[in-house]
N, C-alpha and C positions, 0 to 999 in steps of 0.2 A: 318580832312583828315588826312590820314598817311603820313609821310615824310621819305625819306630816310636821313640817319644820314650823315653829311658832317662834316668834320673838318674845322673850319674858322679861317683863320691866318691873323691878321690885321697887316698891315704896316702903321707906322706913318710918319709925315713930320718931316724934320730935325729940331731937337729941342736942339740940342747941347748934348742930352744925346749919340749920336753915334760917339762923339769923339773918333777917333781911336788911336791918339798919347797920351800919358799920361808924364806929366812932371816929371822926376825923383825926382826933388827936393819937389815936392807936395807930392810923394809919402812917402818922406823920413819925411816931416813934419807931414804926416798922421800917420806915425809910431813912431813918437818921444815919445809920452806919453807912449806907451805900452814898447818901448825899454828901457826907464828910468825905469820903474817898473820890467820889468822880465830880461832885459839884454840879449833876446833871440831874433835873428831876425826872425827864422823861426815861433815862436810862436807868435809874433807880426804881421807877416803877415798873419797867420791863423786868429788872430782876425781881422784885416784889411779886409781881404777876408769875412769874416762873416757879417760885419757892413756895408760894402761899403764905397765909397770916394766921397765927394764932393771937386771939384777943384775949384781954385780961379775964372776961368773965368765962373763958372756957371754950367759946365758939371758934369754930375752925373754917377757913377758906381754903380748900385745895388749890395748890398752884397748878399752873400747865404740865409742869413736868409730872405731877401725881396724876393728872386727869390721862395723860398720854400712857402711863403705867397701866392704868384700869382700862384703857381702852386695848391697848395689846393685849392684856389678861383676856378680855372679852374674845379677841380673836383667837388666843391659844385655846380657851375652853372649847369653842366651835371645832378647832382643828382636832384636839384630843376626844372629842365626844363621838363624830359621825364618821361613818363609813361610806365614802363617795361611790365606791364600787357596787354598793347594793342598790344603786339606782336601776341598773339592768336586772338584779336579782329580782326587785320589786315588779318590773313588769313580766319577767319569767314566771313569777308565782301568780299573778294574776292570770295570766295565760293558760297556766295548767290547771287552776280552778274552773276556767271557763270549758277547756275541753274536757275535764272530768265530768262536769256537769252535762255537758251534751252527750258524751259516750254513755252516760248512764240513760239518756232518754233513747238513744240509738238502740240500747240492747233491750229495753222494755219493747220498741217496736218490732225488733227482730223476733223477740221471745214470744210476742203474740202470733206471730205465723208459725213458728216452730211448735208451740203448743198445740195449735190446731193440726198440724201434720203428725204430733204424736199421737194425738187422739185417734186420728185416721189410721195409723199404723197398728194401734192398739184394736181395734175394731175388726180390722183385716186378719190380724193374728188369731182373735178369737173364733172368727168366722172358720177359718182354717183348720182349727183345732176341732171342729164338731165332728163327733163319730159319723163315719160313711155308712153303717148299717143301720136298720130299723130294728124295733122292739118286737117281740113275740106278738103283740096285738096289731102291729104292722105300722104304729105310730113311731116318728124319728125320736129317737131319745131326747131328754130335755136337759139343757143347760141354763138355768134361771139366768146366770150372768151374761153369757152369751145373748140370749133372748133380749134382756133388757138393753144391752150394748147395741145388738142390731136394730131394736127398735128406735132406740135414740139416734143411730146414724141414719136411720131410713127418715126419720121425722125431720132431720136436717136438710133433707132435700127440698123443702119449702122456700118459697121466694125470699123471705126475710133471712133465712139461715144462709142461702145462697150469697145475698148481699153481705152478710156479716163475714161469711168465708171470703168473699173477693177484697173486702175492706181490710180484711186482716193481711190477705197476701199482698195488697199494694203497698200497706205501712210496711210490712216486712222487707219489701224490695226497694222500699225508699230507705229504710234503716240501713239495709246492706249497702245501697250505694253512697251513703254518707259516711258508712264506717270505712270503706275503701278511700274516700277522698281523705279523712282524716288519716289513716294509715299512710298516705302517700305524701303527707306534707314536709315541706323542707325541715332539715334538722335546726337551723338556726331560728332563733326569736323573731327575727325581722321579716325572715322569709315565710314564717308560719302566719304572722299578722297581716302581711301582703294577700297571701292566698285565702285566708280566712274573710277579707273582705268582699270576696267573690262568692262565699259560701252561704247557703240558707239555711239557718239553724231551725233544729226541731225543739231544742228547748227554750222557751221566751226569756227565762232568767238567765240564761247563758247568754242569749243575744244582748239583752240589756246591758250585761257588765262587758261584753266586747265593744259595743257602741260607746260605753262611759270610757272604755281604755282608748279607743280610737279619738274619742274628744279630748281627752288627756293629751295625745300625742299631738292633735293639730294646736292645741293651746301652746304647747311646748314650742313647735315649730314656729308659731305667729311670736311667741315672747322672745324669739331670736332677735325679733326687730322692734316689737311694740312692748309698751308699758303695760297698758291695760286693755287685755284681748277678751274679757268675758263677753262683751257686745258683740265682737267681731266674728268668734267662733262657735259660740253655743248654739246647739240643735240646728246646724246649718241644713237648710233645704237647698233646691236646686237655685232658687232665687236668691237666696243669702249667698251661694257660692258666685253667682254672677255679679252680684253687687260687690262684693270682696276684690273679685278680679278685676273690675272697673275701678275699684279703689286704687288697687296696686298700679294699675296701667296709668292712672292719672298722676299718682305720686311719682313713678319712675319718670313722667314726662314733665312733672314739675322741678325734679332733680336735675334733669338736663339742662332746663331753662335757668337754674340757679347757677350751675355751673358755666354756662354760656354768658352770665351777667345779665340775663333778661329778668322780666319780672315774672316770678314763677306763679302769681296767682294764688297764694296761700289761702286768702280769704274765701275765694269762691269753692276752693277744695275743702274747706272746713265747712262752709253752708252745706254742701252735699253729703259729706261723710263724716261731720263732726261727732254724730252719736255711736260712731264705731270705735272712739276712743278714750270711752269710759266717762265718769262723771266729771274729770278735771281735765278735759282736753287741752292740748297745747296751744299758747296764745299766739305762737308765731312760729315761722319754719325753722328758724335757729333753735327755739326750744324742743320743736319735735325731731330735730336732728340730733340735739344733745341726748334726748331720751332714748333714740336708736342707738345711739353710740354706746350708749351706758348698758343696754339690754344687750348688743352684740358682743361687748366686752365680758358680761357677765356669764353669757352663754360660751364665749370661748374659754374662760376661765374654767367652766365645768368642764369642759373638752380635755383642757391641759392637765387638770386633776386626775384624770384617768389613764389608763394604760392605751397604747396605741391599739391593741386588739379591742378594748373597750369603746375608745373613740369611734371605730370603724362601726361597731354594733349599734351604739347611740345614733351616729349620723342615719345609719340604714333605717333604724326605727323611727327617725322623725321625717325621713324622706318620702315624698310622694303619698302623704296620708289624707290629702284633700280629694285624690281621685279625679283630678283634673288637669291634664297636661300644660294647658294655657295658663292656669293659675300658677302652677309649679313653675312654670317658665318665668312668668313675672316676679316670682320671688327670687329667682335665679338672678334676674336682672338687677333687682333691687340690691342684691348683696353685692355685685359687682359696683353698682354705682355709689354705694355707700364705703367701698372699699378706700376712697381717698380721705375719710376720716380716721382711717388707721385704727379701728378698735379693737387693739391689742388686749388680750386677757392674761392676767397674771395666773400662774399654777401656783395650787394650794397643795400642801402635803399633810391630808387628813390620815390621822391614825387610830381613829376611835373605832367602836363595834356596833354604834347604834345606826339602824337602818333608814333610808329615806326614799321615798317615792320621787319621780322625775319632777313633779311640780314642787315640791318642797326642796329639792335640790337646787331649783332653779332661784328659789326665793332665798335659799340661803348664799348662792353665790351673789346675789344682788346685795345682801346683807354683808359681805366680806367686802365687796366693793366699796360699799358705803362707808364701812370701817376704814378702809384703805384712804378715801378722799378726806374722811373727817382727821384722820392722823395727819394728813399733810397741812390741811388748814390749821390745826392746832399749833404744829410745826412752825408755820408761818408766823402766826400771832406770838410765838416766843421771842422772835427775832424782831419784829417791827413793831409789836405792842398794839397791833391793829386787830380788833375783835370782830368788826363788822363783816368778814369775809368767812367767819366761821358758822355753819349751817347749825343754829340753834335748835331748830326744828328736828333735824336729823340727831343732833347731839341727844335730844331728850328720848327720840323713839328708839333709839341703840342703847344708851346707858341709863336713862331712867331721869325721872322729874327732878332729882337731887342733883343730878351733874349740870343740868342746865341752869338751875338755880345758882349753882356754883359759878357757872361761866359769867352770869348776869353780874353777879357780886365782883368778880374781878374786873369786869368792863366798866362798872362803876365807882371804882376807887379814886379816880382822877376827878369825876364829877362831885363826888363827895367832899373832896378838898376844896374845888373850887366853891360850891355851895357854903363852906364854911369859912370862906375868903381867905384860904392858905394858898390858893393856886390861881393863875390866870393866864390866859393865854395871850401872847405877844407875837403877833402873826401866826406862823405855823407851829409855833413852840411854846411848850408848857414852861411856867416859871413860878417860882416860890414869891408870894406878895412880901 
């Protein structure tokens, strides 16, 4: 069964590791050996931050090395759990279910006409089997079944029955026409989806499921560029399509101005289209470009993690789903203009067997990308001792509340020494008092 991807954050019971206050004397004791060897408080603190600290009361602060090991374990868990090739299987399964539902309704429509035709043939057969001679009294021999069938057949000649017969014939003809259409669908999934966008469904539930599938593919196409697309592509009417097309056209024009060194007019752009970018719209063009770069890199990672054949299938599935050549053209322009940001995506080697749908796969790729960025931030903090550039919100979202508290404690070690009067800053350098 295909599953949507969800982040699981684990919260643990109080076990001493969540100790919020650290004893300055214990910090100084943990620093002592490195201070004796190097005579440099900042260097000693960097080493302490890397390896972590065990206090006398049993509480423990993980070091950056251990946080990095935990983070890499998170990445490996995902790689060993999921099957990225299942993304296409999910679309195929949804489409098969839709087609089976539609074919069932088609058969019902055709069978109504065939049932009427079978009844007519039965009546004609009974009439033809009536004896040709007459009885000794001069009366035609009686066949009760034939008489009843003949009477029923004659009574069907009324206007109401004629209308019913005509309706059944029309339904049967429509059913045969739709069955022929489905029989001639292309073999590939993307080709079938494209053909069915021009098809009139007889089964309303199948139609709803197909429209949901198209909506998901549209979201995936939009998420190739934008972070929050729910308001952008949900239940698109023609007016919504026109507005999205206008937004893309103005965005492309804004990027051209930025590249040329002109004022891009970001504030005016957001006044007009800000509601399309979700509850937390970007506050600057640079922020928007960073979001778009991240989204494009995540999508490229998804592509890179598939076989060449799967890449082609997925590209075909996501292409031309808006049914508007002008809008598709604006998306192509946007991709070309964004190329200067070089949004390369890393390839991930997934080896699991748990299935994902397309939306969940894109969520997963975004998380893998976030884990990569967080890993780089923690690695930098190991060597420069600067925790300010570590995204604590992202750390908590990906690794849990305890990981964030651990990072905060590492970041506060020097401050604890300062407040205890053991350390002070001399210019840009920390020294023992």
